[in-house]
C-alpha positions in Angstrom: 84.7 107.0 -20.1 87.7 105.2 -18.7 88.8 108.4 -17.1 85.4 108.7 -15.4 85.6 105.1 -14.2 89.1 105.6 -12.9 87.9 108.7 -11.0 84.9 106.9 -9.5 87.2 104.1 -8.4 89.6 106.6 -6.9 86.8 108.4 -5.0 85.5 105.1 -3.7 89.0 104.2 -2.4 89.2 107.6 -0.7 85.7 107.3 0.8 86.3 103.7 2.0 89.8 104.7 3.3 91.5 102.1 1.2 93.9 104.7 -0.3 97.6 104.9 0.9 98.3 107.8 3.2 100.4 109.7 0.6 97.8 109.3 -2.1 95.1 110.3 0.3 96.9 113.6 1.0 97.3 114.3 -2.7 93.6 113.5 -3.3 92.6 115.8 -0.5 94.7 118.6 -1.9 93.1 118.1 -5.3 89.7 118.4 -3.7 90.7 121.7 -2.1 91.6 123.2 -5.5 88.9 121.5 -7.6 85.3 122.3 -6.7 84.0 119.8 -9.3 85.9 117.0 -7.7 84.6 118.0 -4.3 81.0 117.8 -5.6 81.6 114.4 -7.2 83.0 113.1 -3.9 79.9 114.4 -2.1 77.6 112.8 -4.6 79.4 109.5 -4.5 79.4 109.7 -0.7 75.6 110.1 -0.7 75.3 107.2 -3.1 77.5 105.0 -0.9 75.5 105.9 2.2 72.3 105.0 0.4 73.7 101.6 -0.7 74.8 100.9 2.9 71.4 101.9 4.3 69.6 99.7 1.8 71.9 96.8 2.6 71.1 97.2 6.4 67.4 97.5 5.6 67.6 94.3 3.6 69.3 92.6 6.5 66.7 93.9 9.0 63.9 92.5 6.8 65.6 89.1 6.6 66.1 89.0 10.3 62.5 90.0 10.9 61.4 87.1 8.8 63.6 84.7 10.8 62.3 86.1 14.0 58.7 85.7 12.9 59.3 82.1 11.9 61.0 81.4 15.3 58.2 83.0 17.2 55.8 80.6 15.6 57.7 77.7 17.3 56.1 77.1 20.6 59.3 76.2 22.5 61.2 79.3 21.2 58.2 81.6 21.9 57.9 80.3 25.4 61.6 80.6 26.1 61.7 84.2 24.8 58.6 85.4 26.6 59.9 83.8 29.8 63.3 85.5 29.5 61.7 89.0 29.0 59.0 88.9 31.6 
């Protein structure tokens, strides 16, 4: 289990480019010779992209709520519609 967690952490550091250059080169070489590692990196990359997308989606929803509240304010609504006429 600890080995798996260490590998997940190492892959994450690689994907987020938080790994020192020398370690990055060694990791890339390991990926070249280890197809299973390459697959785990791809899987974790997909998971990371999904998490990032969901976080952006959450932010969009929060911003939309703020925008809707602001548009209910007469002065804000008038200012915005005047600007974009």
